[in-house]
N, C-alpha and C positions, 0 to 999 in steps of 0.2 A: 503493499499500500504505500503511496506516494505522500510526503509530508504536506501537510496541509498548508502550509506557508513556505512559499520558494521566492526568493527575492535575487535577480542577478542583474549586477552593473546598475542599480538604480540610480538616477540622476535627476535633480531639479535645479532649474538656474531661472530666477527672476530677472526682468529687465525692468530696471526702476530709473527715475528722473534724478539727474545729478546737476545741483546748481549750489551756487554760492548764497549764502544768506543777503537780504538786504532789498530795497524797496525795487533799484534799478535791476537786479538779477531778477527778481519777480516778473517786471514787465519785460525784460529781453525774451524770458522763456516763452512769453505768450506768441514770439515770432520765431523763435527756434529753440528746441529742447534738445539737450544732450543727454544719452542715456548710458549706464552701465550694466554690467553683467554682475548679478550676485549669484554665486553658486552655494547654493542651501544644501543641496546633496550630492554628494560625488561618489559614482561607481560604489555603491552599497549592494555587497551581496551576503545573506545569509538562509538558512534554511530552518524550520522550526517544525517539531515533531508535534503528532497528537499528544493533546494532554500535559505539553510542557508550559512551565510559565516561566517566560523568560523577562528579565529585568532589563530595560531600554534606556542606557543613561548616556548622561552628557549635560554641560554647563547649559548655560542659557544661552540660546541663539545657536546650539548645535546640529540642530535639524531635526530632531526628536518628533516635535509636532506636525512638522511639513511630512516625515516619513510616514506616520501614523494615517495622515489625511492623503495620502496616495494610497497606502493599503487598505484605506476604507472605500476608496473611491471619488471622494472628494475632489481631489486634485489629478489633474494628469501629468505623469511624468514628463521630463525634458528628453529622457532616454533609459533603457534597458527594460527590464519585464519584471512583472510581478503575477504569479499564481498562487490565490487563494481558495483552496477546496476546488481546483481546477477552472477556477472564474477567473476573468482577468477584471480587476474591480471597477475600472472606469467604465466600462461597458454597463456598469449598473442593471446588471437583469435581476428581476423578483427574486429567484430563489438565491441568487448570492445575498442580496439584501436582508432576506429571511435568515440567512446562517451567520451574521456577523453582527456584531453591535458596536459601537464607539461611545465612551463614555469621556466625558472631558469635564473635570472638576471645576473650571472657570467657565463653564457654559451650560445653559439650563434648557433641558428639552420637557420641562413639563409647563403646563399654561398656567400662569401666573397666579389668577384671579378666580381659578375653580379648584375645587378639593382634588388630593391628590387621586382619590377613586373615579373620580371624571375623566383623568388623563390616562389612567390605566384603562379605562375603557375604549378611549380615543385610540391607544395603542393597539389594543386588542383586535379593533375595527381595519386599522393600517394594516397590519400583519396578517390579518385573516385567522386569527386564533380560533379555534373553535370553542365554544362556551365549556364543554367538558375539560378539555385542555387549560383553559383560561382557568377555572377553578382549582384543577390538581395543581397548576404551577404556581398560581398566587398562594394557596395553603401552605406549599414548598418554602417561598419565599416569605411568608409570614411567620411560619416557625424560625427560621433562621434570622431574619431582622426584628421581629416583632413590629408587624406595621399596623395593626388594628388600631389601636390608640389616637394614629395619625392621620387615619385615612380620610376624615371627614374635614380635615382642616383645610382652607385655601392654602395653596402654596406659599405665597408672600407670608404667612403668619407663622410658618415653620421655620425652627432654627436651622443652622446651617447642618449640623449632624442630623437631623431628622430629612431634610431636603436630600442629603447624598445618599441614604437609604432608599428614600422614594426613586431617586435618579437610578439608583443602580438596580430597582425592582424593575422599574418600567422597562430599562433597556434588556431585561433578561426575560420579559414576560413571553416572548417567543421562543425561548429556549436556544439562543445562538451557541453554535461550536466553538466560534471564534471571537473573543474579547479584545478589544484595543482600549485599553484604559490609560489615560493621560491625567495624572495628577487626581486621581480618586479621593486623595483623602486631605487635599490641601486645606488648610485652614480649620480643619476639625482638631477637638481636644485629642488629648491622648487615650482615653477612654473610648471614643467613638472611632479613632484609628484602629484600636486592636479590634473592635466588633467587626469592620470591614473587613480587615484581612482576615479574621476567622471566618467570615462569610465567604469571601474568594477561596480560600482554601478547601472549603466544605464544597460549593458549588463546582469547584474543579476537580474534586473528589468523586462526587457524584455522577457527574455528567461527561467527566472526561475531557473538558473543554480547553481548547488553545490560548492562552494567554499572552499577550505583548502588555507589559507595565511601565509605563513613565512614572518617576516621583524623584521629588527631591528629598523625600524622606528615607534615610538609609534602614530604617527598622521596616518600613514597607519591604523593601528589597531582601533584607538577611531573613526576614520573616516567610516570604514566599518564593524567591527564587533561589535555584542552585545555579543558574547558568545567567550570564549577563552579557550584552552589548553594549559596548562603548562606542560614541562616534563624537566627533569634536571638528568645528569648522566643517561639518558634513562629511567626513570620512570615517570609515572604518577604523576603529584603533586597537578593538578588542574583542574577540569573541570566545567565552571558553567559561570555565567553573569560577564562582567567585571567589574559594579558598585558594586555587590554583593561581588566581592574579594577585592575593596577597602574598604568595610565596616566590613568586616570580618579581613583582616590583617592589615588595617591602619586606625583605629577608632579613627580618629582625624580631624578636620577642621582647616583650617588657617584663621584667623581674619585679613583682611590688613584696616587698618585706615590711614586716613591722617586727620593732626590736622588742624584748621584754623590758618591762621597767627599768629605769636606770641604767639601762645599757647603751654607752656612748654611740652613736651612728659613725663617726667619724666620718672620713671622706670618701663618699661611695665613688666616685669618679674614677677610682682605681679599677672598678671593675666595668664600668661603660658609661654612658651618656646620662646623666642625670635628666628625670624627665618632671614635667609638672604631674601634681596629684593633687585630686579634689577630696581625698578622703582625708581627715585629720590623722595624723600618727603612721601614715604609711607612706614608704617612700619607692619611687618608683625608677628603675635605670633600664636602658635601652640598649641591647646586647645581639651582637650576632645570633642568628638562630643556632646556626652550628655550634656556638659556644655556651648556650644557656646553662646545658647540665653541669658544665665544669665550673661555671662562675657560681651557679648554685650551691655547687658541693664547697666550694672555698667559702662562699659566706657563713653556711653553717658551721664550718670548722672553726672560724674566726669570731662569730659573734653569737649572742645567746636571742635567739631568733624566737618570735612569739607565733608568727605566722608567716608564710612565704607562699607566693603564688606565681608561676609563668603564664603569660598571656599574650593573644596574637596582638597585633596593632589593630587599633579603633578601624573600621571599616571605612570611615568617614575619612580618615587619614590616606588610606590606601585607594579609592576612588578619586581623591582631590590630587594624588600624585599621578594616577594614571590619565586623568584629565590635562594634565600641563606637561607629559612627558613630548620632548622632542620625536624620540624613536618611539615607535609603539612597540608595545611588549611582546616577548615571543608568541605568544599565543593569538597573536592576532590573525593567523588563519580562520576562516567559518568553519563549524562545526557543522557537519552534515550528518 
């Protein structure tokens, strides 16, 4: 069986006006305009298998949302090919549109002045979902998201967390098998973010849905994704396992140590690079990964230690370093 998402040499170039500021330049632009090409996405290729949840990451302006819009059929690419479940997205065939969904955390798909329940019924009509399937799907979504208490409220009166629950439910009423999620937890409090992650994980487990997720919250990525794709300046920089990236781009460990009361800490720089600590009384040093065992043994022999941990570097630091490395990590070749 072919992978549900196949992207080959995908590119998107925008032609935008280019002029200096000021009134004179504005007047001259009426007579003659100059343009420049902005390459939003450049020759990006990847494949995603059925049931995978893949994090699609990059800094602001990297081309993430542009790529998702091309995958969902909202934009035509300048070059390359896309196959989603055997369909070409920009042809926007009815069967294709019923098989996918796009959720953008900064966009509203629900009608603002009517209750969420009425928006759900509108989606049922648009996607031609039978009454029996609608009831079955809504009951399942209600169990996972606890929708009943908020279904009668006009959408404008919902909190952001309540609205995002309804946005996700509305997007899944037709049971899509491919989900494009662009910042689905943006602006939510920690509790709401956790509930949304749990819901997505359970939906993926039940329906073997294929999910592409963009998020600036690394907790979303670490909770849901074993594989990530990184793009920067529209180019593919990494496609592979999350942990493998940490080993390749940040091959160090953090040793955290708490000394017994009354034990002088001395100069820890003899073991490695001291690192900031947010935990009172706990000292961190950064050491090469292959030296962590030897260094901890030395510390235990030379000091009275109450607690000692060996930790991987924060995933936020790893991703940030990956964004700004001039040379892509070794695992940049697409996973197939």
